[in-house]
C-alpha positions in Angstrom: 0.0 0.0 0.0 2.8 2.4 0.8 4.4 1.9 -2.6 1.0 2.4 -4.3 0.4 5.6 -2.2 3.7 7.0 -3.5 2.7 6.1 -7.0 -0.7 7.8 -6.6 0.9 11.0 -5.2 3.4 11.0 -8.1 0.5 10.6 -10.6 -1.3 13.5 -9.0 1.9 15.6 -9.0 2.4 14.9 -12.7 -1.2 15.9 -13.5 -0.8 19.1 -11.6 2.5 19.9 -13.3 0.7 19.5 -16.6 -1.6 22.4 -15.6 2.5 22.9 -18.1 2.7 29.5 -13.4 2.2 42.6 -2.6 -1.5 43.6 -2.8 -3.2 44.1 -6.1 -4.7 47.3 -7.5 -6.9 45.3 -9.8 -10.6 44.6 -10.2 -12.1 42.3 -7.6 -14.7 39.5 -7.7 -18.2 40.8 -8.4 -19.4 38.9 -5.3 -17.4 41.2 -3.0 -19.2 44.3 -1.6 -18.1 47.6 -3.1 -16.0 49.7 -0.8 -17.7 53.1 -0.3 -15.8 54.4 2.7 -13.3 57.2 2.3 -9.8 56.1 2.7 -6.7 58.1 3.5 -4.9 59.3 0.3 -1.8 57.2 1.1 -3.7 53.9 1.1 -5.4 51.8 -1.6 -7.6 48.7 -1.5 -5.7 45.6 -2.6 -5.7 41.8 -2.3 -3.5 40.7 0.6 -2.4 37.1 1.1 -2.7 35.4 4.5 -1.0 32.0 4.8 -3.0 29.4 6.7 -1.0 27.0 8.8 -2.0 23.4 8.3 -1.5 20.4 10.6 1.9 18.8 9.9 0.1 15.5 9.2 -1.4 16.9 6.0 0.7 15.8 3.0 -1.2 16.5 -0.3 -4.3 18.6 -0.6 -6.8 16.9 -3.0 -9.8 19.3 -2.9 -11.0 22.4 -1.1 -14.8 23.1 -0.9 -17.0 25.4 1.2 -20.5 25.1 2.5 -22.3 27.8 4.4 -19.6 29.2 6.8 -17.1 26.4 6.8 -14.2 25.3 4.5 -13.6 21.6 3.9 -10.5 20.0 2.5 -9.6 16.4 1.5 -6.0 15.5 1.9 -3.5 12.6 2.1 -1.8 12.0 5.4 2.0 12.4 5.7 4.2 9.7 7.3 3.3 8.4 10.7 0.0 10.3 10.7 -1.5 7.5 8.7 -1.1 5.2 11.6 0.9 2.1 12.2 2.0 0.8 8.7 1.7 -2.7 10.1 -1.8 -2.2 11.3 -4.6 -4.0 9.5 -6.4 -0.8 8.3 -4.0 2.2 8.3 -5.6 5.4 7.1 -3.9 7.4 4.3 -6.5 10.0 3.7 -8.7 12.4 5.7 -11.2 15.2 5.5 -10.9 18.4 7.5 -13.2 21.3 8.3 -12.2 24.8 9.3 -13.5 28.4 9.6 -13.4 30.6 6.6 -10.4 32.3 8.0 -8.5 29.0 8.4 -8.9 28.8 12.1 -10.3 25.9 14.2 -9.2 23.2 11.8 -10.4 19.7 12.9 -10.5 16.3 11.3 -13.8 14.5 10.5 -13.4 11.5 12.7 -16.2 9.6 11.1 -14.6 9.5 7.7 -12.7 6.3 6.8 -11.7 5.3 3.2 -13.5 2.2 2.0 -11.6 -1.0 1.8 -11.0 -3.3 -1.1 -13.6 -6.2 -1.3 -11.2 -8.6 0.3 -10.4 -6.0 3.1 -6.7 -6.3 2.2 -6.2 -2.5 2.1 -8.1 0.8 1.8 -8.7 2.6 -1.4 -7.3 6.0 -2.6 -9.4 9.2 -2.2 -8.9 11.1 -5.4 -11.7 13.8 -5.4 -14.4 15.4 -3.3 -17.4 17.7 -3.8 -20.3 19.0 -1.6 -23.9 19.1 -2.7 -26.5 21.9 -1.8 -27.6 19.8 1.3 -24.1 19.8 2.8 -23.4 16.1 1.9 -19.9 15.1 0.8 -19.5 13.1 -2.4 -16.1 11.3 -2.8 -14.6 9.0 -5.4 -12.2 6.3 -4.0 -10.5 3.7 -6.1 -7.6 1.4 -6.7 -6.7 1.3 -10.4 -4.5 -1.8 -10.0 -7.4 -3.8 -8.5 -10.0 -2.0 -10.9 -12.2 -1.2 -7.9 -14.0 2.2 -8.0 -16.5 3.5 -5.3 -18.7 6.6 -5.4 -19.6 7.4 -1.8 -22.0 9.9 -0.2 -21.1 11.1 3.3 -22.9 13.1 6.0 -21.5 16.3 7.5 -19.2 14.4 9.9 -17.9 12.0 7.2 -20.1 9.0 8.0 -21.2 6.9 5.0 -24.7 7.5 3.6 -24.4 5.6 0.3 -21.8 3.5 -1.5 -22.1 2.7 -5.2 -19.7 0.2 -6.8 -18.9 1.8 -10.2 -16.0 -0.4 -11.1 -17.7 -1.1 -14.4 -16.5 2.2 -15.8 -13.0 0.7 -16.1 -14.1 -2.5 -18.0 -12.3 -2.9 -21.3 -10.2 0.3 -20.7 -6.6 0.9 -19.8 -5.3 3.7 -17.6 -8.7 4.8 -16.2 -7.8 7.8 -14.1 -10.5 9.8 -12.3 -8.9 13.2 -11.6 -11.9 15.4 -10.6 -15.5 15.5 -9.5 -18.3 18.1 -9.3 -21.9 18.4 -8.3 -24.3 20.7 -10.1 -27.0 21.3 -7.4 -29.6 19.3 -9.3 -28.7 15.9 -8.1 -26.1 15.1 -10.7 -22.5 14.0 -9.9 -19.8 14.4 -12.5 -16.5 12.4 -12.6 -13.8 13.3 -15.1 -11.6 10.6 -16.5 -8.3 12.2 -17.7 -8.1 9.9 -20.6 -11.7 9.1 -21.7 -14.2 11.8 -20.8 -16.9 12.4 -18.1 -19.2 10.0 -16.3 -22.4 11.5 -14.9 -24.4 9.8 -12.0 -27.6 10.6 -10.2 -27.9 11.1 -6.4 -28.5 7.3 -6.0 -25.1 6.5 -7.4 -26.5 5.2 -10.7 -24.8 6.2 -13.9 -27.0 8.5 -16.0 -24.7 8.8 -19.0 -21.1 9.3 -20.1 -19.6 11.8 -22.5 -16.6 10.5 -24.2 -13.6 12.6 -25.3 -10.6 11.9 -27.5 -8.8 14.8 -25.9 -7.5 15.0 -22.3 -9.8 16.2 -19.5 -7.7 18.4 -17.2 -10.5 19.1 -14.6 -14.1 20.1 -14.1 -15.5 23.5 -13.3 -19.0 24.7 -12.2 -20.2 27.9 -13.8 -22.0 30.5 -11.6 -25.3 29.3 -12.9 -24.6 25.7 -11.9 -23.6 24.3 -15.3 -20.7 21.9 -15.2 -18.0 22.0 -17.9 -14.8 20.1 -18.6 -11.6 21.9 -19.2 -10.3 20.1 -22.3 -6.7 20.1 -23.4 -6.6 19.6 -27.2 -3.1 21.0 -27.6 -2.4 23.5 -29.0 -6.1 24.4 -28.4 -7.8 24.6 -25.0 -11.6 24.9 -24.4 -14.4 24.5 -21.9 -17.0 22.0 -23.0 -20.3 22.1 -21.1 -22.3 19.0 -20.2 -26.1 18.8 -20.8 -27.8 16.4 -18.3 -31.1 16.6 -20.1 -29.7 15.7 -23.5 -27.3 13.3 -21.8 -24.2 14.4 -23.6 -21.9 17.3 -24.4 -23.3 20.8 -24.7 -21.4 23.8 -26.2 -17.7 24.5 -26.7 -16.2 27.7 -25.3 -12.7 28.5 -26.5 -10.5 29.9 -23.8 -6.9 31.1 -23.7 -4.3 28.4 -22.8 -4.0 28.2 -19.0 -2.4 25.9 -16.5 -5.5 26.1 -14.4 -9.3 26.8 -14.8 -11.5 27.1 -11.7 -15.2 27.3 -10.9 -16.9 30.7 -11.3 -19.1 33.0 -9.2 -21.2 36.1 -9.8 -20.8 37.5 -13.3 -17.8 35.2 -14.0 -18.6 31.7 -15.3 -15.1 30.6 -14.4 -11.7 31.9 -13.4 -8.4 31.0 -15.1 -4.8 31.5 -14.3 -1.9 32.0 -16.8 0.8 31.9 -14.1 1.1 35.7 -14.1 -2.5 36.9 -13.5 -5.9 35.6 -12.5 -8.8 36.3 -14.9 -12.5 36.1 -14.7 -14.3 34.9 -17.9 -17.9 35.8 -18.9 -19.4 33.6 -21.6 -22.3 36.0 -22.0 -19.9 38.8 -22.8 -17.3 36.5 -24.3 -14.6 38.4 -22.6 -12.0 38.1 -19.9 -11.3 40.5 -17.1 -8.0 40.6 -15.1 -8.8 40.1 -11.5 -5.3 40.3 -10.0 -1.6 40.0 -10.7 0.1 37.3 -8.6 3.3 39.4 -8.4 1.3 42.4 -7.0 0.0 40.0 -4.4 3.5 38.8 -3.7 2.5 35.3 -4.5 3.8 32.6 -6.9 0.8 31.9 -9.1 2.5 29.3 -11.3 1.9 26.4 -8.8 -1.8 27.2 -8.1 -3.8 24.0 -8.2 -7.1 25.1 -6.8 -9.0 28.4 -6.2 -12.4 28.9 -4.5 -14.1 32.3 -4.4 -16.0 32.8 -1.2 -19.4 34.6 -0.9 -17.7 37.8 0.4 -15.2 37.9 -2.5 -12.3 36.5 -0.6 -10.4 33.7 -2.4 -9.0 30.5 -1.0 -6.0 29.2 -3.0 -3.8 26.2 -2.6 -0.8 24.7 -4.2 0.9 21.3 -4.0 4.6 20.9 -4.7 6.5 17.6 -4.9 10.2 17.9 -4.2 11.1 14.3 -4.7 10.9 13.5 -0.9 7.5 14.8 0.2 4.6 16.9 -1.0 4.3 20.4 0.5 0.8 21.9 0.5 0.1 25.6 1.0 -3.3 27.2 1.7 -3.7 30.9 1.2 -6.6 33.3 1.9 -6.7 36.4 -0.3 -8.8 39.3 1.1 -9.3 42.9 0.0 -7.7 45.3 2.6 -6.4 48.8 2.8 -2.6 48.9 2.3 -0.1 51.7 1.9 0.2 53.2 -1.5 3.4 52.2 -3.4 6.1 54.9 -3.1 9.1 53.0 -4.6 10.4 53.8 -8.1 8.8 51.4 -10.6 10.9 49.6 -13.3 8.8 48.1 -16.0 9.8 44.6 -17.4 8.2 43.5 -20.6 8.0 39.8 -21.6 6.2 37.4 -23.8 5.4 34.8 -21.1 6.4 35.1 -17.5 7.9 31.8 -16.4 8.5 30.5 -12.8 12.1 31.5 -12.8 11.7 35.2 -13.6 8.5 35.5 -11.6 10.2 34.2 -8.5 13.2 36.5 -9.1 10.9 39.5 -9.4 9.1 38.6 -6.2 12.3 38.2 -4.3 13.7 41.5 -5.7 10.6 43.4 -4.8 10.6 41.9 -1.2 14.2 43.0 -0.6 14.4 46.4 -2.4 13.4 49.5 -0.5 13.8 51.9 -3.4 12.7 50.0 -6.5 9.9 47.7 -7.6 9.8 45.6 -10.8 6.4 45.7 -12.5 5.8 43.1 -15.2 3.8 43.5 -18.4 3.3 40.1 -19.9 2.3 40.6 -23.6 1.2 37.0 -24.0 -2.1 38.1 -22.5 -2.8 39.6 -26.0 -2.5 36.3 -27.7 -5.7 34.7 -29.1 -6.6 31.3 -30.4 -6.7 32.9 -33.9 -3.4 34.7 -33.5 -0.9 33.3 -31.0 1.7 35.9 -32.1 -0.5 38.9 -31.3 1.4 39.6 -28.1 4.7 39.6 -29.9 3.5 42.0 -32.6 2.1 44.4 -30.0 5.3 44.4 -28.0 7.5 44.8 -31.0 5.4 47.6 -32.4 5.4 49.5 -29.1 9.2 49.2 -28.7 9.9 50.5 -32.2 7.3 53.3 -31.8 9.0 54.5 -28.6 6.8 52.9 -25.8 9.8 51.3 -24.3 10.0 49.4 -21.0 13.1 49.6 -18.7 13.9 45.9 -19.0 13.1 43.4 -21.8 12.9 39.7 -21.1 13.3 38.3 -24.6 13.2 34.9 -26.2 14.2 34.0 -29.8 11.0 35.5 -31.2 12.0 39.0 -30.4 14.3 40.6 -33.0 17.0 41.8 -30.7 19.3 42.6 -33.6 16.7 45.2 -34.8 16.6 46.8 -31.4 20.4 47.0 -31.3 20.5 48.6 -34.7 18.0 51.3 -33.5 20.2 52.0 -30.5 17.4 50.9 -28.1 19.6 48.6 -25.9 22.5 49.2 -23.5 25.8 47.5 -23.6 25.9 45.3 -20.5 29.6 44.6 -20.4 30.5 47.7 -18.3 28.0 46.6 -15.6 29.1 43.0 -15.8 32.9 43.8 -15.6 32.6 45.8 -12.5 30.2 43.4 -10.7 32.5 41.9 -8.1 29.7 39.7 -6.7 29.3 37.9 -10.0 33.0 37.8 -10.8 32.8 39.6 -14.2 32.5 38.0 -17.6 35.0 35.3 -16.7 32.4 33.7 -14.4 30.2 32.8 -17.5 30.5 30.3 -20.2 32.5 32.0 -22.9 30.8 30.4 -25.9 27.5 31.8 -24.8 28.8 35.3 -24.2 30.5 35.3 -27.6 27.3 34.3 -29.3 25.5 37.1 -27.6 28.0 39.8 -28.6 27.4 42.3 -31.4 30.5 44.1 -32.5 32.2 43.4 -29.1 29.2 44.6 -27.0 26.8 42.6 -24.9 23.2 43.7 -25.2 21.5 40.7 -23.8 22.5 38.2 -21.1 20.5 35.2 -19.7 20.6 32.9 -16.7 20.1 29.8 -18.8 20.3 28.4 -22.4 19.6 25.4 -24.5 21.2 24.1 -27.6 19.1 23.9 -30.8 20.4 21.3 -33.1 19.7 18.3 -35.4 19.8 14.8 -33.9 19.9 11.6 -35.8 21.1 8.0 -35.4 24.8 7.5 -35.8 23.9 5.0 -38.6 22.3 7.7 -40.6 24.6 10.7 -40.0 27.8 8.7 -39.8 30.8 10.7 -38.7 29.7 14.0 -40.3 30.4 17.0 -38.2 28.7 19.4 -40.6 26.5 19.4 -43.7 25.1 21.6 -46.4 21.8 21.6 -48.2 23.4 19.5 -51.0 24.2 16.9 -48.3 20.5 16.7 -47.3 19.5 16.1 -50.9 22.1 13.4 -51.2 20.9 11.8 -47.9 17.3 11.7 -49.1 18.3 10.1 -52.4 19.8 7.1 -50.4 16.4 6.2 -49.0 13.1 5.0 -50.6 10.7 7.5 -52.0 8.4 8.8 -49.2 11.0 8.8 -46.6 10.6 11.9 -44.4 13.6 14.0 -43.3 11.8 14.8 -40.0 8.6 13.1 -38.7 5.3 14.7 -39.7 6.8 18.0 -40.9 5.2 20.1 -43.6 7.0 22.4 -46.0 6.1 25.4 -43.8 7.6 23.6 -40.8 10.7 22.8 -42.6 11.2 26.3 -43.8 11.0 27.6 -40.3 13.3 24.9 -38.9 15.9 25.1 -41.7 16.1 28.9 -41.8 18.1 29.2 -38.6 20.8 31.2 -40.4 18.4 34.1 -41.0 21.1 36.5 -39.8 23.0 35.7 -43.1 20.2 37.2 -45.1 19.4 40.3 -43.1 21.7 43.1 -41.9 19.8 45.4 -39.6 22.8 47.8 -39.4 22.8 48.6 -43.1 19.2 47.7 -44.0 20.3 45.2 -46.6 18.9 41.7 -47.2 19.7 39.0 -49.8 16.9 36.5 -50.1 17.3 36.2 -53.8 20.7 34.5 -53.7 21.3 30.9 -54.6 21.6 29.7 -51.0 18.2 30.9 -50.0 16.7 29.5 -53.3 18.2 26.2 -52.4 16.7 26.4 -48.9 13.2 26.9 -50.6 13.8 23.9 -52.8 14.7 21.7 -49.9 11.6 22.8 -47.9 9.6 22.1 -51.1 10.5 18.4 -50.7 8.1 18.3 -47.7 4.3 17.9 -48.1 2.2 21.1 -48.1 -0.5 19.5 -46.0 0.2 17.7 -42.7 0.8 14.0 -43.2 -1.0 11.4 -41.2 0.2 12.0 -37.6 2.1 9.1 -36.1 4.4 9.0 -33.1 8.0 10.1 -33.7 9.6 7.0 -32.2 7.9 4.5 -34.6 8.9 6.5 -37.7 12.5 7.0 -36.6 13.0 3.3 -35.6 11.4 2.1 -38.9 13.6 4.4 -41.0 10.6 6.3 -42.4 12.0 9.5 -40.8 15.7 10.2 -40.4 16.3 13.1 -38.0 14.7 15.4 -35.5 15.3 19.0 -34.5 15.2 19.6 -30.8 16.6 21.7 -28.0 19.1 20.1 -25.6 18.3 21.5 -22.3 20.2 19.3 -19.9 22.4 16.3 -19.3 19.6 13.7 -19.4 18.4 14.5 -22.9 20.6 12.1 -24.8 19.0 9.2 -22.9 15.7 10.2 -24.4 17.2 10.4 -27.9 18.9 7.0 -27.7 15.8 5.3 -26.4 13.7 6.9 -29.2 16.1 5.9 -31.9 17.1 2.6 -30.1 20.7 3.2 -31.1 23.5 5.7 -30.6 22.9 9.2 -31.8 24.8 12.1 -33.2 24.3 15.9 -33.3 25.2 17.6 -36.5 23.5 21.0 -36.4 21.5 22.9 -39.0 22.7 22.8 -42.6 24.1 26.0 -44.2 26.3 26.8 -47.2 29.3 26.9 -44.8 28.5 23.8 -42.9 26.9 22.8 -39.6 25.2 25.5 -37.6 24.0 24.8 -34.0 22.3 27.6 -32.2 22.1 28.7 -28.6 18.5 29.4 -27.6 17.4 31.8 -24.9 14.0 31.9 -23.2 15.0 34.5 -20.6 17.4 36.9 -22.3 17.5 40.1 -20.3 18.3 43.6 -21.8 18.3 47.1 -20.3 16.8 49.7 -22.7 18.5 53.0 -23.4 15.3 54.8 -22.2 15.7 53.3 -18.7 16.4 56.1 -16.2 17.6 53.8 -13.5 20.1 51.5 -15.2 22.1 50.6 -12.1 18.9 49.4 -10.4 17.9 47.5 -13.5 21.4 45.8 -13.5 20.9 45.0 -9.8 17.9 42.9 -10.7 19.6 41.3 -13.7 22.7 40.5 -11.5 20.5 38.6 -9.1 18.8 36.7 -11.9 22.1 35.5 -13.4 23.9 34.9 -10.1 25.3 31.4 -9.3 23.2 31.3 -6.2 19.9 31.9 -8.0 20.7 29.8 -11.0 21.2 26.8 -8.7 18.2 27.7 -6.5 15.7 28.7 -9.1 13.5 26.6 -11.4 15.7 27.1 -14.4 14.9 24.0 -16.5 17.9 24.8 -18.8 21.7 24.8 -18.7 23.1 27.5 -16.5 25.3 30.3 -18.1 27.3 30.7 -14.9 30.3 28.3 -15.0 30.1 27.3 -11.3 26.3 26.7 -11.5 26.9 24.7 -14.7 29.4 22.4 -12.9 26.9 22.1 -10.0 24.2 21.0 -12.4 26.6 18.5 -14.0 27.6 17.0 -10.6 24.0 16.7 -9.5 22.9 15.1 -12.8 25.5 12.3 -12.3 24.3 11.4 -8.8 22.3 8.1 -9.0 19.4 6.9 -6.9 20.0 3.5 -5.4 18.5 1.1 -2.8 19.5 -2.3 -1.4 17.1 -5.1 -2.3 16.2 -8.2 -0.3 19.3 -10.0 -1.7 21.5 -7.2 -0.4 22.2 -6.0 -4.0 22.5 -2.3 -4.8 19.8 -1.5 -7.4 19.6 1.8 -9.3 16.2 3.3 -9.9 15.1 6.3 -12.1 15.7 9.9 -11.1 12.8 11.0 -13.2 10.9 10.7 -16.5 11.9 12.1 -19.9 9.7 12.7 -22.8 9.6 14.0 -26.4 6.1 14.2 -28.0 4.2 11.1 -27.0 7.4 9.2 -26.2 8.2 8.7 -22.5 11.2 6.9 -20.9 12.6 6.5 -17.4 15.7 8.6 -16.8 18.7 7.5 -14.8 21.7 9.4 -13.6 23.7 11.0 -16.4 27.0 9.4 -17.4 30.3 11.3 -17.8 29.9 10.6 -21.5 26.6 12.4 -21.6 28.0 15.4 -19.8 31.0 15.5 -22.3 28.5 15.4 -25.2 26.9 18.5 -23.9 30.3 20.2 -23.4 31.3 19.4 -27.0 28.0 20.7 -28.3 28.5 23.9 -26.5 32.1 24.2 -27.9 30.7 23.7 -31.4 28.0 26.3 -31.1 28.8 29.9 -32.2 25.6 31.7 -32.8 22.3 32.6 -31.2 18.9 31.5 -32.5 16.9 34.6 -33.4 13.9 35.0 -35.7 11.8 38.0 -36.6 8.3 36.6 -36.7 7.2 39.3 -39.2 10.0 38.3 -41.6 9.3 34.6 -41.1 5.6 35.2 -41.8 6.5 37.0 -45.1 8.7 34.1 -46.1 6.1 31.5 -45.3 3.3 33.4 -47.1 5.3 33.9 -50.4 6.9 30.4 -50.3 3.4 28.9 -50.6 3.4 30.0 -54.3 6.4 27.8 -54.9 5.1 24.9 -52.7 1.8 24.9 -54.6 3.6 24.9 -58.1 2.4 28.5 -58.9 5.8 29.9 -59.4 9.5 28.9 -59.3 11.7 29.0 -56.2 13.6 31.8 -57.8 10.4 33.8 -58.4 9.3 33.3 -54.8 12.7 34.4 -53.5 12.5 37.6 -55.5 9.0 38.4 -54.1 10.3 37.7 -50.6 13.4 39.9 -51.2 11.1 42.8 -52.2 8.7 42.5 -49.3 11.3 42.0 -46.6 13.4 44.9 -48.0 10.3 47.2 -47.7 9.6 46.0 -44.2 13.2 46.5 -43.0 13.4 50.0 -44.4 10.0 50.8 -42.8 11.5 49.7 -39.4 14.7 51.8 -39.8 
């Protein structure tokens, strides 16, 4: 049971991680009463977090609900709190009640998880909801034994009804009930992560099921009681309502991608969290309203796993974090209060998606600085389902037109070269060289700094990087260390017709992937471009070998192992990645880089490149923030998920990656077990400690990489639009290149 419990907690942790992000002067929930009293001029109304202490026995919070004036939470029990492991019926789960402010937390002593039919062990509690009469509904199951119970409990946790619903798993693999909801009309909804939603009446009898080919992340209840499923149909996400009368799905409501969507209240049908801000969504108005910024609340919103809005407008949030040893749960009450008005100097940081690493750094900087505060403007909020580049275009337009932030957090989509040519960025070397705490430029990986330089100046620096390259089996690539477009044509001629260069790629995909040397065709300093030369025409011809329409989708691994696809392009982000590649290809692999007329061309890729703009009036303060972000201490401490740029941090990552997990089995033998799970697309494999050879492969790849991956999305869009004429046999590659040359030249000169 103990092993199965760890497995269940790990599954829950993985599901929550999939949801793949003080006071706030923002709008508040419509349920909260308006403040009409006159406040002193030096105060404002803002959301203020209050952290609620939980009993140490609580391990993992499963659900938080409220009924009348009490909060209820279902949780797993930590360690010895479960009772004697040797006992016949140890308890691993419990339900607690508390006041709305988190005080007077007590355990419902009448609640006990049900046992398997043979009484061998108790089941797992996986979800809880409360109906309008104050009764609890819980789902308990053991997937290995294929036993599933839907139970109704009274206010003290005593059983009122038990329905054996094990039949929902018959003929199916990997049935995983990840959420439940009641609608106030006697219907109970259970979401199956893999298959859809099961709906039961208040007698525990199944009314109907609504199947889904897409993953069900969780269930939400709209303010009118309608229940909807949050569906992940990557890259699209949507809310799909359920119709109990029609006994099936109702309507689809597209919604911006979010790691978490929660039940609504008042005028908002639901709330959703993008890691930076919390939004309320109204389906009647078909619009979203920003409720609060997590940074303004001095909170990390990226790990939010549940949010409940109380009748007075206060919010109860909780997070679960799994650190490899135990699960840490955090319960937070957010209330509107009068706080002192901000008097510090504000530095604006613009980004295209605020990730955990930068968000945490901003929060720490703001907590410690008495003179300055970083205010984040995340332009990804302007993206839509129809145009996922809208945020980029808005930010790029504002920067060029003079609406310039103090700090830019750039990824490869932002055309930093254009900003440098316009004189909009500051050379960071003078700040880095005199920063004794960092140790100057010698403290950083020289190849990365060299790739970031422009004419000997450093306009961008980052805490982490990955390596964008081409990976193939050693059998296919041989001992090649570089290749040209001609080499690719020759490689394809060696294989049967229909063999794909990369799995499932279209001509448009190939053009984007193969045009990594875009800097060779554009000079922002002079305004010149050369898309009508033979090398670019050859690139078009190579992309034209790919299908215009997407081929029948099939998993990467099968195509690569069967030889129907030859290579993949991917970012190497750590020392474990080559284990994934070898398992996928089922043989040794090589990295060769992107083709170009001069040979192989690997690229450094940044997701958190930081620049200070020339319009910033407090450059020393801006550098103080950047210095903290790129420090060895924070690179080791923060959630970087990339290779560190700091040499000392890089070596620390390498040493840690080579530390194995072992245990001694019953025969006294030392057995190694996985340190984690690696994946690429649908392919998943257990990951073990990195070898010295794996670390050396990464070091060699760094040594062979000279340039930075950077693409201007506007230029790429022009290229892809005009290349379609050639791909559809409407013009020659040379004619398409001439049109691209003309349009890009016009765009560049308009930007100068």
